[in-house]
mmCIF file of the C-alpha atoms, coordinates in Angstrom:
data_MODEL
# 
_entry.id   MODEL 
# 
loop_
_atom_site.group_PDB 
_atom_site.id 
_atom_site.type_symbol 
_atom_site.label_atom_id 
_atom_site.label_alt_id 
_atom_site.label_comp_id 
_atom_site.label_asym_id 
_atom_site.label_entity_id 
_atom_site.label_seq_id 
_atom_site.pdbx_PDB_ins_code 
_atom_site.Cartn_x 
_atom_site.Cartn_y 
_atom_site.Cartn_z 
_atom_site.occupancy 
_atom_site.B_iso_or_equiv 
_atom_site.pdbx_formal_charge 
_atom_site.auth_seq_id 
_atom_site.auth_comp_id 
_atom_site.auth_asym_id 
_atom_site.auth_atom_id 
_atom_site.pdbx_PDB_model_num 
ATOM 1  C CA . MET A 1 1  ? -1.656  6.449  31.366 1.00 0.00 ? 1  MET A CA 1 
ATOM 2  C CA . ALA A 1 2  ? -4.588  4.759  29.694 1.00 0.00 ? 2  ALA A CA 1 
ATOM 3  C CA . THR A 1 3  ? -3.780  1.634  27.744 1.00 0.00 ? 3  THR A CA 1 
ATOM 4  C CA . ALA A 1 4  ? -5.999  -0.534 25.624 1.00 0.00 ? 4  ALA A CA 1 
ATOM 5  C CA . GLU A 1 5  ? -5.678  -3.769 23.727 1.00 0.00 ? 5  GLU A CA 1 
ATOM 6  C CA . LEU A 1 6  ? -7.404  -5.221 20.713 1.00 0.00 ? 6  LEU A CA 1 
ATOM 7  C CA . HIS A 1 7  ? -6.968  -8.962 20.184 1.00 0.00 ? 7  HIS A CA 1 
ATOM 8  C CA . GLY A 1 8  ? -3.990  -8.919 22.564 1.00 0.00 ? 8  GLY A CA 1 
ATOM 9  C CA . GLN A 1 9  ? -2.226  -6.084 20.732 1.00 0.00 ? 9  GLN A CA 1 
ATOM 10 C CA . LYS A 1 10 ? -1.760  -2.686 22.343 1.00 0.00 ? 10 LYS A CA 1 
ATOM 11 C CA . ILE A 1 11 ? -3.419  0.077  20.361 1.00 0.00 ? 11 ILE A CA 1 
ATOM 12 C CA . SER A 1 12 ? -2.231  3.646  20.117 1.00 0.00 ? 12 SER A CA 1 
ATOM 13 C CA . PRO A 1 13 ? -4.048  6.650  21.587 1.00 0.00 ? 13 PRO A CA 1 
ATOM 14 C CA . PHE A 1 14 ? -5.051  7.613  18.014 1.00 0.00 ? 14 PHE A CA 1 
ATOM 15 C CA . GLU A 1 15 ? -6.634  4.195  17.479 1.00 0.00 ? 15 GLU A CA 1 
ATOM 16 C CA . GLN A 1 16 ? -8.323  4.380  20.879 1.00 0.00 ? 16 GLN A CA 1 
ATOM 17 C CA . GLY A 1 17 ? -9.886  7.732  19.961 1.00 0.00 ? 17 GLY A CA 1 
ATOM 18 C CA . TYR A 1 18 ? -11.009 6.422  16.585 1.00 0.00 ? 18 TYR A CA 1 
ATOM 19 C CA . ALA A 1 19 ? -12.613 3.389  18.216 1.00 0.00 ? 19 ALA A CA 1 
ATOM 20 C CA . ALA A 1 20 ? -14.241 5.553  20.877 1.00 0.00 ? 20 ALA A CA 1 
ATOM 21 C CA . PHE A 1 21 ? -16.097 7.544  18.211 1.00 0.00 ? 21 PHE A CA 1 
ATOM 22 C CA . LEU A 1 22 ? -17.254 4.339  16.537 1.00 0.00 ? 22 LEU A CA 1 
ATOM 23 C CA . LYS A 1 23 ? -18.575 3.132  19.900 1.00 0.00 ? 23 LYS A CA 1 
ATOM 24 C CA . GLY A 1 24 ? -20.552 6.361  20.315 1.00 0.00 ? 24 GLY A CA 1 
ATOM 25 C CA . GLN A 1 25 ? -18.441 7.856  23.078 1.00 0.00 ? 25 GLN A CA 1 
ATOM 26 C CA . SER A 1 26 ? -18.259 11.614 23.373 1.00 0.00 ? 26 SER A CA 1 
ATOM 27 C CA . LEU A 1 27 ? -15.101 13.658 22.994 1.00 0.00 ? 27 LEU A CA 1 
ATOM 28 C CA . GLU A 1 28 ? -15.195 14.299 26.752 1.00 0.00 ? 28 GLU A CA 1 
ATOM 29 C CA . LYS A 1 29 ? -14.550 10.588 27.433 1.00 0.00 ? 29 LYS A CA 1 
ATOM 30 C CA . ASN A 1 30 ? -10.850 10.984 26.575 1.00 0.00 ? 30 ASN A CA 1 
ATOM 31 C CA . PRO A 1 31 ? -9.024  8.726  29.075 1.00 0.00 ? 31 PRO A CA 1 
ATOM 32 C CA . PHE A 1 32 ? -5.893  10.867 28.699 1.00 0.00 ? 32 PHE A CA 1 
ATOM 33 C CA . ASP A 1 33 ? -7.744  13.997 29.874 1.00 0.00 ? 33 ASP A CA 1 
ATOM 34 C CA . THR A 1 34 ? -6.977  13.718 33.573 1.00 0.00 ? 34 THR A CA 1 
ATOM 35 C CA . GLU A 1 35 ? -5.259  15.858 36.168 1.00 0.00 ? 35 GLU A CA 1 
ATOM 36 C CA . ASN A 1 36 ? -2.484  13.281 36.522 1.00 0.00 ? 36 ASN A CA 1 
ATOM 37 C CA . ASN A 1 37 ? -1.883  12.943 32.778 1.00 0.00 ? 37 ASN A CA 1 
ATOM 38 C CA . THR A 1 38 ? 1.790   13.384 32.034 1.00 0.00 ? 38 THR A CA 1 
ATOM 39 C CA . SER A 1 39 ? 1.378   12.932 28.283 1.00 0.00 ? 39 SER A CA 1 
ATOM 40 C CA . PRO A 1 40 ? -0.416  15.803 26.525 1.00 0.00 ? 40 PRO A CA 1 
ATOM 41 C CA . PHE A 1 41 ? 0.743   14.211 23.246 1.00 0.00 ? 41 PHE A CA 1 
ATOM 42 C CA . SER A 1 42 ? -1.368  11.105 23.944 1.00 0.00 ? 42 SER A CA 1 
ATOM 43 C CA . LYS A 1 43 ? -4.361  13.287 24.819 1.00 0.00 ? 43 LYS A CA 1 
ATOM 44 C CA . GLN A 1 44 ? -4.069  15.118 21.493 1.00 0.00 ? 44 GLN A CA 1 
ATOM 45 C CA . ARG A 1 45 ? -3.529  11.920 19.492 1.00 0.00 ? 45 ARG A CA 1 
ATOM 46 C CA . TRP A 1 46 ? -6.733  10.480 21.037 1.00 0.00 ? 46 TRP A CA 1 
ATOM 47 C CA . ILE A 1 47 ? -8.613  13.623 19.986 1.00 0.00 ? 47 ILE A CA 1 
ATOM 48 C CA . ASP A 1 48 ? -7.087  13.385 16.493 1.00 0.00 ? 48 ASP A CA 1 
ATOM 49 C CA . GLY A 1 49 ? -8.327  9.798  16.125 1.00 0.00 ? 49 GLY A CA 1 
ATOM 50 C CA . TRP A 1 50 ? -11.802 10.718 17.362 1.00 0.00 ? 50 TRP A CA 1 
ATOM 51 C CA . ASN A 1 51 ? -11.979 13.667 14.951 1.00 0.00 ? 51 ASN A CA 1 
ATOM 52 C CA . LYS A 1 52 ? -10.818 11.562 11.988 1.00 0.00 ? 52 LYS A CA 1 
ATOM 53 C CA . ALA A 1 53 ? -13.510 8.962  12.624 1.00 0.00 ? 53 ALA A CA 1 
ATOM 54 C CA . GLN A 1 54 ? -16.094 11.737 12.861 1.00 0.00 ? 54 GLN A CA 1 
ATOM 55 C CA . ARG A 1 55 ? -14.973 13.287 9.548  1.00 0.00 ? 55 ARG A CA 1 
ATOM 56 C CA . GLU A 1 56 ? -15.083 9.915  7.808  1.00 0.00 ? 56 GLU A CA 1 
ATOM 57 C CA . ALA A 1 57 ? -18.566 9.233  9.184  1.00 0.00 ? 57 ALA A CA 1 
ATOM 58 C CA . ARG A 1 58 ? -19.790 12.580 7.848  1.00 0.00 ? 58 ARG A CA 1 
ATOM 59 C CA . ARG A 1 59 ? -18.388 11.841 4.387  1.00 0.00 ? 59 ARG A CA 1 
ATOM 60 C CA . LYS A 1 60 ? -20.334 8.579  4.226  1.00 0.00 ? 60 LYS A CA 1 
ATOM 61 C CA . VAL A 1 61 ? -23.656 10.334 4.881  1.00 0.00 ? 61 VAL A CA 1 
# 
């Protein structure tokens, strides 16, 4: 499972997805989208975070 930290604190899959959009990563860069992924919930939460960041960016334009 993909894990990430921000300032020493673990961040959730949702937060990872949100941050990925802000960094310019595509939706296909989901680290939870692998053959060995045993957590479809984490995959979906990452997508949810990415989509939320995208919606918020559109509203600001």
